[in-house]
VEXDREN-2710 file (C-alpha; in Angstrom, 1 decimal):
% VEXDREN-2710
k/r/px/py/pz
1/MET/11.2/6.6/-14.4
2/ARG/11.0/8.3/-11.2
3/ILE/8.7/6.1/-8.5
4/LEU/8.0/8.5/-5.0
5/LEU/7.5/5.4/-2.7
6/VAL/5.4/7.1/0.7
7/ASN/5.5/5.6/4.0
8/PRO/3.9/7.8/6.4
9/ASN/4.7/5.4/8.8
10/THR/7.4/6.7/11.3
11/SER/9.5/4.1/10.7
12/ALA/12.9/5.1/8.4
13/ASP/14.2/0.5/8.3
14/MET/10.3/-0.6/6.7
15/THR/10.9/2.0/4.0
16/GLU/13.7/0.8/4.0
17/ARG/12.7/-2.6/3.6
18/MET/10.4/-1.9/1.1
19/VAL/13.2/-0.5/-0.8
20/ALA/15.1/-2.8/-1.5
21/THR/11.7/-5.5/-2.3
22/ALA/10.4/-3.8/-4.3
23/SER/13.8/-2.3/-6.3
24/ALA/13.3/-6.5/-7.5
25/VAL/10.8/-5.9/-9.9
26/LEU/11.9/-2.6/-11.1
27/ASP/11.9/-2.3/-14.7
28/PRO/15.4/-0.5/-17.1
29/GLY/15.9/3.2/-15.8
30/VAL/13.8/3.8/-13.3
31/GLU/14.0/5.1/-10.0
32/LEU/13.0/4.1/-6.8
33/VAL/12.7/7.1/-3.9
34/GLY/11.7/6.0/-0.9
35/ILE/10.7/8.5/1.8
36/THR/9.4/8.6/6.0
37/ALA/7.0/10.0/7.9
38/THR/8.6/12.6/9.8
39/ARG/5.3/12.4/12.5
40/GLY/3.1/10.2/13.1
41/MET/2.7/6.3/13.9
42/PRO/6.2/4.4/13.7
43/TYR/3.2/1.6/12.2
44/ILE/-0.3/2.6/11.7
45/ALA/-2.8/-0.6/13.1
46/SER/-6.3/1.0/13.1
47/ARG/-8.5/3.1/11.1
48/ALA/-8.3/6.3/13.5
49/GLU/-4.8/6.2/13.2
50/ALA/-5.3/5.5/9.0
51/ALA/-7.2/9.5/9.3
52/VAL/-4.0/10.7/11.1
53/ALA/-1.7/8.8/8.5
54/GLY/-4.0/10.4/5.4
55/SER/-3.3/13.9/5.7
56/LEU/0.7/13.3/6.7
57/THR/0.9/11.1/2.8
58/LEU/-0.8/14.2/0.9
59/GLU/1.5/16.7/2.9
60/MET/4.3/14.1/2.1
61/ILE/3.2/14.4/-1.8
62/ALA/3.0/17.7/-2.3
63/GLU/6.3/18.2/-0.1
64/ASN/7.9/16.0/-2.4
65/GLN/5.7/15.2/-6.0
66/GLN/8.6/17.3/-7.6
67/GLY/10.3/15.5/-10.9
68/ALA/7.5/11.8/-9.7
69/ASP/6.5/10.4/-12.9
70/ALA/4.4/7.7/-10.5
71/ILE/3.4/7.6/-6.6
72/VAL/3.3/5.0/-4.2
73/ILE/1.4/4.7/-1.1
74/ALA/3.4/2.8/1.2
75/ALA/1.3/1.4/4.1
76/TYR/-0.9/-1.3/3.3
77/GLY/-4.8/0.0/4.1
78/ASP/-4.3/2.5/1.7
79/PRO/-4.5/5.7/3.5
80/GLY/-5.3/9.0/1.5
81/LEU/-5.7/7.2/-1.3
82/ILE/-8.1/8.9/-2.8
83/ALA/-7.8/11.9/-2.1
84/ALA/-4.3/11.5/-3.5
85/ARG/-6.1/10.3/-6.9
86/GLU/-8.1/13.5/-6.7
87/LEU/-5.7/16.2/-5.7
88/PHE/-2.1/15.4/-7.7
89/ASP/-2.3/15.3/-11.4
90/VAL/0.5/11.5/-11.4
91/PRO/-0.8/8.4/-11.5
92/VAL/-1.4/7.0/-7.6
93/THR/-1.2/3.3/-6.5
94/GLY/-1.5/1.9/-3.1
95/MET/-0.2/-1.1/-1.6
96/ALA/-3.7/-2.9/-0.5
97/GLU/-6.3/-1.7/-3.7
98/ALA/-2.5/-3.1/-5.6
99/ALA/-2.6/-6.4/-3.9
100/MET/-5.7/-6.9/-4.2
101/LEU/-6.4/-6.1/-8.4
102/THR/-3.4/-8.4/-8.9
103/ALA/-4.6/-11.1/-6.9
104/CYS/-7.5/-11.3/-9.1
105/MET/-5.6/-11.6/-12.1
106/LEU/-3.9/-14.8/-11.0
107/GLY/-7.3/-16.1/-9.3
108/GLN/-10.6/-16.3/-9.0
109/THR/-10.4/-15.1/-5.0
110/PHE/-7.8/-13.9/-2.7
111/SER/-7.3/-14.2/1.1
112/VAL/-5.5/-12.0/3.0
113/VAL/-3.2/-13.2/5.6
114/THR/-2.3/-10.6/8.3
115/PHE/-0.2/-10.8/11.9
116/SER/-2.6/-8.6/14.4
117/ARG/-6.2/-8.7/14.7
118/THR/-6.0/-5.2/15.5
119/LEU/-5.8/-4.4/11.1
120/THR/-8.8/-6.4/10.0
121/ALA/-11.2/-3.2/10.3
122/TRP/-9.4/-1.7/8.4
123/TYR/-8.2/-4.4/6.0
124/GLU/-12.4/-5.3/5.4
125/ASP/-12.8/-1.7/4.6
126/ALA/-10.6/-1.6/1.7
127/VAL/-11.5/-4.9/0.3
128/ARG/-15.6/-3.0/0.3
129/LEU/-13.5/0.6/-1.2
130/ALA/-12.0/-1.6/-4.4
131/GLY/-16.1/-2.8/-4.8
132/LEU/-13.8/-6.5/-3.7
133/ASP/-16.2/-8.4/-1.5
134/ALA/-17.4/-11.2/-4.2
135/ARG/-13.5/-12.3/-4.6
136/CYS/-11.9/-12.5/-1.0
137/ALA/-11.8/-15.4/0.7
138/GLY/-11.6/-13.7/3.9
139/ILE/-8.6/-11.5/6.0
140/ARG/-6.7/-13.9/8.6
141/VAL/-4.9/-14.3/11.2
142/PRO/-2.4/-16.3/13.7
143/ASP/-3.2/-17.3/16.6
144/ALA/0.7/-16.2/18.1
145/SER/2.3/-13.7/19.1
146/PHE/5.2/-11.9/18.3
147/GLN/7.3/-9.5/20.3
148/SER/8.1/-6.4/17.6
149/VAL/6.7/-5.6/13.8
150/ALA/10.0/-4.9/13.1
151/THR/10.8/-9.3/13.6
152/VAL/7.2/-10.3/13.5
153/GLN/7.7/-11.9/9.5
154/HIS/10.7/-13.8/10.8
155/GLU/8.5/-14.2/14.5
156/LEU/5.7/-15.4/13.1
157/GLU/7.2/-16.8/10.1
158/GLY/5.7/-21.1/10.5
159/GLU/2.8/-20.0/11.6
160/LEU/1.5/-18.0/8.4
161/VAL/2.9/-21.0/6.4
162/LYS/0.1/-22.9/8.6
163/LEU/-1.9/-20.2/8.8
164/ILE/-1.8/-20.1/4.3
165/ASP/-2.8/-24.1/4.1
166/GLU/-5.7/-23.6/6.7
167/VAL/-6.8/-20.5/4.6
168/VAL/-6.0/-22.9/0.7
169/ALA/-7.8/-25.5/2.4
170/ARG/-10.6/-23.6/4.6
171/ASP/-12.1/-21.0/2.5
172/LYS/-10.1/-21.9/-0.5
173/ALA/-9.1/-19.2/-1.7
174/ASP/-6.8/-19.6/-5.0
175/VAL/-4.7/-16.8/-4.5
176/VAL/-2.9/-15.1/-0.9
177/ILE/-2.1/-11.3/-0.3
178/LEU/0.2/-10.9/3.2
179/GLY/-1.2/-8.0/3.9
180/GLY/1.3/-5.6/6.4
181/ALA/4.4/-3.5/5.4
182/PRO/6.0/-5.5/8.1
183/LEU/5.3/-8.5/5.6
184/THR/6.8/-7.2/3.3
185/GLY/9.8/-9.5/0.9
186/LEU/7.9/-13.1/3.0
187/ALA/6.7/-14.0/-0.5
188/GLU/9.6/-14.6/-2.1
189/ARG/11.0/-16.5/1.2
190/ILE/8.2/-18.8/2.1
191/ALA/6.7/-18.9/-2.3
192/ASP/8.1/-22.8/-3.2
193/ARG/6.5/-23.5/1.2
194/VAL/3.5/-23.1/-0.1
195/PRO/0.8/-24.2/-2.8
196/VAL/-0.3/-20.7/-3.9
197/PRO/0.4/-17.8/-5.9
198/LEU/1.6/-14.9/-3.3
199/VAL/1.4/-11.5/-3.2
200/ASP/4.1/-8.6/-2.4
201/PRO/1.9/-5.5/-1.7
202/VAL/4.8/-3.2/-2.2
203/SER/6.2/-5.1/-5.2
204/ALA/2.2/-4.8/-6.8
205/ALA/1.9/-1.5/-5.8
206/VAL/4.8/-0.2/-7.5
207/GLY/4.9/-2.9/-10.3
208/GLN/1.8/-1.2/-11.3
209/ALA/2.9/2.8/-10.9
210/GLN/5.3/1.8/-12.8
211/LEU/3.0/0.8/-15.7
212/LEU/0.8/3.4/-15.1
213/ALA/3.5/5.7/-15.7
214/ARG/4.5/4.7/-19.3
215/LEU/0.8/4.8/-20.6
216/LYS/1.2/8.7/-20.0
217/VAL/-2.8/8.9/-19.2
218/ARG/-3.4/12.8/-18.8
219/PRO/-5.1/13.4/-15.2
220/ALA/-8.8/13.9/-15.2
221/ARG/-10.3/17.8/-16.0
222/ALA/-13.8/17.0/-15.5
223/GLY/-15.3/14.2/-13.2
224/ARG/-14.7/12.6/-9.9
225/PHE/-11.6/12.5/-9.4
226/ALA/-10.8/16.1/-11.1
227/ARG/-8.7/18.4/-8.9
228/PRO/-10.8/20.9/-7.0
229/GLY/-10.3/24.7/-8.1
230/ALA/-8.8/26.6/-5.6
231/LYS/-9.5/27.4/-2.4
232/PRO/-8.0/29.1/0.9
233/ALA/-5.7/27.0/3.0
234/VAL/-5.3/28.2/6.9
235/GLY/-2.3/26.2/8.8
236/LEU/-1.3/23.6/6.6
237/SER/2.0/22.4/5.3
238/PRO/3.4/25.0/3.0
239/ALA/3.7/22.9/0.0
240/LEU/0.0/21.2/0.4
241/GLY/-1.9/24.6/1.1
242/ALA/0.4/26.1/-1.8
243/TRP/-1.3/23.3/-3.6
244/ILE/-4.7/23.1/-2.7
245/GLU/-4.7/27.1/-3.3
246/HIS/-3.1/26.8/-6.7
247/ARG/-0.4/28.5/-6.3
248/ASP/2.0/25.8/-7.8
END
């Protein structure tokens, strides 16, 4: 089995960290291949940036889908997730949705703890898109600054642990999701220091992608997620244009 991890950020180091973290949940014989955007932003942090990243995500999938049994969109907030499910024939998971669905199997309510207030509006949209407003106890951010997204999980580790304790007491959250690709890997490091289960989004997304691939469910041929009919495309990347025109 081959799973394609698509990072629509331009940070290759982040891709490497996500692949390394998610490799711990891979079944024997499963290959996880990470790819990184060559255009766009080093880190997606707003809804406008997510809209740009969604288009890039579709391009990256079209260019690299050959031989993939499932695809993971590796940016919390899931840019392009619904469009990718409509357009491509293999299962597609996203970090935010997968983390929330996993949290719902571990408890009744969850909170998302992240590192920047800029992210909260986008993450609130992800909760609504998943239809999980009633299960989400809140999206929380520590009152602390940081120098770089590359090191934010280390810079704010103590503040994030303290915030998780506060979230459990105040929000009555049964589970906490560490939202944002820069926090990948932190859950394992601090799990013994917090009182509730933690969900690492990329591990959840890769784990669910494996399951969907093994189920071998046929792609939709009718309904809301059936692949759209062929249509002329102008100015798109060659691979995405060919896929939209059904020249595949």
